[in-house]
N, C-alpha and C positions, 0 to 999 in steps of 0.2 A: 431493400428488403421489404417485400410486400406484406401487408397485413389485411385481414378481413374486418368487416364492420361488426362481426359477431364475436364476442369475448370467448366463446367456447371453441372457436376454430383453432386447430393446432396445425402449424405448418412444419412438416417434417423435413429435416435437412437432407440434401442429397450430396453427390460428389462435389458439386461446385459451391456448396454453402457450408459455412462454419458457424452455425447458430450457437453451438455450445460455447464458443469463445465469448459471445455477447453475454450468455448466461453466467459464465465464470466472472466476467467483469462486474456484473451486477452483485454477485456474491462477495467479491473482493471489496467492492465499494461499501456494502453493508458492514463488512468486517472492519473496515477503517473506522466507521462511526462507532461501532461497539468498542473497538480498541481504545479510541480516545475517550469514550465515556468511562471505561474502566480506569484509565489513567487519571481522569478528572477526579474520581472518587477513591484514589489510593494506590492503584497499581503503579509499578515502576515506569518512568518515562516523563517527558516534558509536555506541558499543556498550558494554555493561556490562564486558565482558572483551576484551582485545586481546592477540594474540600475532602481530605483523606479520612477514610474510616480506620478505626483501630481494631475492628472485629476480624479476627483470624479466619472465621468462617466465611467472610467475604474476601479478604485479602488473598487467601491461598488460591481459590478458583480464578480470581481476577489475574493474579500473577501468572498462573498456568496458561490462561488464555492469551495475555499479551506477549508472553515469551514465545508461545507457539505461533501466534500471528506474526510476530516480528521475524521469525525464522523464514517466512516465505512470501508474505502477501505483497510487500513492496517490490521484492525481486521478481515476483510473478508479473506485476504490472510492467516492469521493464522488459521482461521476456515477450509478453504479448505485444507491447508497443513496437519492439524491434522487428518482430515477425511481420507486422503490417507496414512498418517503415520501409522495409526492403521492397515489398510488392508495390507500394505507392510510389517509391522513388523510380522503379523501373517503368511504371505506367505514365507518370507525369513528366519525367525528366528532372534533372537536378535543380534548374532555376525555378520552375513552377512549384516543385515540391518544397524547396527551401522557403520560398515566399509564402506558401500556404502555411508552413510550420511556424514561421515567424509571426504570422497573424494569429493563428489558433493557439499558440503557446505563449507568444510574447505579450499580446494584449491582456490576457488574463493575469500575467505576472505584474504588469504595470498597474492594473486596476487593484489587484490584491494588495500590493505594497503601498500605494499612495492613497487608496480610498478605504478599502475594506479592512485592512489591518489596523489603521488608526481607530476606526470606528469600533472594532472589537475590543481594543485596549481601553478605549473610552468607556464602554459599557461596564467593564470590570472596575475601572477607576471610580466611576460614578456610583454604580449600584452594588458592587461587590466590596468596595472599600469605603463607601459612604462619603465620598468627596463631593461637596456641593459646588459644582462648576458646570458651566455650559460646555457644549461641544467645542465652540470657538475659543473659549477660555482654555480649554484643555489643549487644543492645537497650538496655542501660543507658547506653551512650554514643551511641545512634543519634538523629539529629535530623531526617533528611530524610523525614518522614512523608508529605508531599504530593509524590508522585512517580508520575506516570501512566505513565512508561516508554513502551512501544509503544502503550499505550492513549491516547496523545495524540490519535490518530485518533478514538477513541470520545468523548473530551471535545469535540473540535471538532465531531463529528457531532451531539452532543447540543446544543451551542451553535447550530449551523446549524438544527437541528430546531425549537428554541424560537423562533428568528426566523421560520422558515417558518410555524409555527402562528400567530404574531402577525400575519403578513401574508397568511394563507391566503385572506382575502376578496379581497385585491388580485389574487392568483393566479387566483381563480375568475372574475374579470372579464376575464381574458385570453381572447381569442377562439380557440376550437378551429380548427386549421387555419391559424392566422396565420403559422406558420413551417413551410416545407417542410424535408425533410431536407437539410442543407447539402451543397454540392458541395465538391470539393477546393480550389478557389480561395478560397471563402468561409472554409473551415477554416484555410487558410494565412494569410489576412489576419487572422483572429481570433487565430491563434497569434502572429503578429508583434506585434500590439497587446498581448496579454498578456505577451509577452516584453519589450516596451519598459517596461510598467509594472513587471514583475519587476526589470528592470535598475535602475530608479529606486529601487525599495524596497531593493534590495541595496546601494545606496550607503551608507546608514547601518546597514543590517541585513544583512550578508553571509550567505551560506549557511553554516550551522553556528552562527550566533547563535541562541540558544534563549531563549524567554521562559519563565523558571522561575516557578512550578513546573509550569505547564501542559504544557511540552514543545513548544510551538508554535515553528516556524521561520518568521518573517514572509516570508523570501525565497521560500518555496514557496506561501504562502497565496493569492496572486493567482490561481494556477491552480486551487487547491482551491475557492475561492469561485465562480470563474467556472464550473467544471464542475459544481458543485452546482446552480447556477442553470440550466445547460443540461440537467441531469438532469430538473429540474421541467418545463422547456419540452418536453423529449423525451416526458415522460409526458403532458403536455397535448395534444400533437400526434401521439401514438401512433407515435413514430419507431422504437421497438424492433421493430415488426412490418413496417416498410417498407424496411429497408435492402436495397439491390440489389446482387447479385453483380457487375453490370456495372462497378461503380466500384472493385472491389477491386484490379485490376491497376494502376490509377492511383496508389492509395495505396501499394501494394507497391513500385513503381518509385521513388516519391518517398522512401520509407523507405531503400531501398538507396543512393540518392544521398546522403541525409543521413548515413548511417553512414560514408560516405567522408570526412566532415568530421573524423573523429578524427585522421588523419594531418595534415590541413590545420591543425588547432589546434596540433598538436605542432610543425609546421614554423614556424608564426607565433611561438609561445612561445619555441622554442629559437633561431630565426633572429634575433629581435630582443632576445633575452636578457631576456624579460619574466618577472616572478615568477609562480610557479604559483598563489599565493594570489589573484591577479587574477581567476582563474576564478570565485572565490566571491563577488566583489562589489567595490564601489568604482567610482569614475568613471574607467573605462578601457575600452579596445577589447576586451580579452578577455572581460570580464564582459558587455559588450553583445552580442558575437557568440555567446557561450555561452548567454545568456538566450534569444536569438531561436531558436537551434538547438534548445534543449531543448524549447521549446514546440511548435515545428514538428514535430519527430520524435514528441514525445509525443502530440499531437493526431492525427497520421497513424496511429500504432500503435493507438490507441484506436478510430479509425474502421475500420481494417483488421480488427481483432479482432471488432468488432461485425458487420461485413459477412460475414466468413468464418465467424464463429460461427453467425449466423442460417442460413447456407446448409449448413454441414457439422456443426455441433455441437448442433443442436436436437433432441436425443434424451436419454434417460435410461436407465440400467441400475440394478439394485439397488446396485451398487458405487458408481456416480456419485451416486446419491441419498443413500447413506450418507455419503459424503465431504462432500457439500453440507451435510447436517444438522450435521456436526461442524466445518465450516470456521471458524466464529467461535471455538469453543474452541481449535482448532488455532492460530489467530492469537494468542489470549490466552496460551497456555502454551508456545508455541515457544521463548521465552527460556530456560526451565528446561531443555528438551531440549538446546539449543545449548550453554549454559554447562556443563551436566553432561558432555557429550561432550568439550568443550574441556579441562575439568579432568582428565578421565580420560586424555586424550591428552597432557597437559602433560609427564609424565615422559619421553615418547618423544623421543629426540634428533633425529628427522627435522626437516627444514625445515618451518615452518608451511604453506608452499605445498603440500607433500605431504599434510599433515594435513587440509587443505581437502578433498582428494579422498575422505577417509574421513568427515569430519564432515558434509559436505553430504547425501549420501543417508541416512546414519543419523540426521541431524537431522530430515529430512523424515519418515522412518518413526517416529522417536521422538516427534515432535510429534503425529502422528496417534494413536499409541498412548496418549499422555498425555491427549489430548482424549477418547478413547473411555473411559478409566478414570474421568476426572472426571465425564463425563456419565452414568455409572452411578450417581452419588450421587443419592439421591432429591431431586426438585424442581429439580436443577441444569439439566436439559435444558429446563425451562420457561423459563429465563432465557437460557441460551446454547446 
């Protein structure tokens, strides 16, 4: 992807370029940072360090944000990865492709688990819990060496990729043009089906149940597997160049309706005095409703972003290209930026809800800066 030396230059996409996918990847990466910042300060979810607020004025919007994010952003990553996995596999051949994936995905996993994750946990142990010990003293009692952290996504992608390579001849036999770009009704029906399967899986494995040490949450993996498969189908049928702006308003109206379900869920839960934990799983009505809603709004947001992106974001600038090149490194190193900022703000007596307003923008900027510095190391940019 070529860029100009002048920041004001805009490179408009043509039929052979999918700049809008790079732009979406940047947006999704920033959403990951904001998502984890909210979790750190009180929203539902797991994170290395937590300092939860009790202010409902902060908790409610944070919960809405992370619930909406969770419905689509990681699944969207799998969809995009699969779409380019297929084309890369066809271009390179399975041996070269698999070797490349093992290097680009496997090496970050090893680094994160054996170097980065212990360091992150030490920072919290030393400065968050006030344990006066050196890093090497800490390592003497450290046992959780297999910990992929946020790179559970990379571990899952590597697993999916290996399966894809093993079945690549089956995918090759799929007829080009067999599937047209799906319409809203088809997408909603698919979402309801995935929601039902997710509900069933969440009976024994509720959201939050993690398969250690991989970090996988089975409660979300139905969507991830489905969207990875759909990414391959999209590549086979050239969907990424066919989205029509005519359908955007349909998806946007549906998203607005589905967002109105937040107060409905609250009224059902409080009106019938149902436990909040039921949203996470189990054989109950809240889990069923939430599982269906989650997939419907998630699939609609993905579709709307693809349609809108193709029509309005299919361009590049030197800045956008630069951010796209650093997106994977930003994803890997953002925990260090967020944890460092939280520990620096820890002595401040302000409510964590106010700290969020400081930590979020600095966390995004700090993550980008870290990525830039790391990729200055020789040979690193060849991997991430």
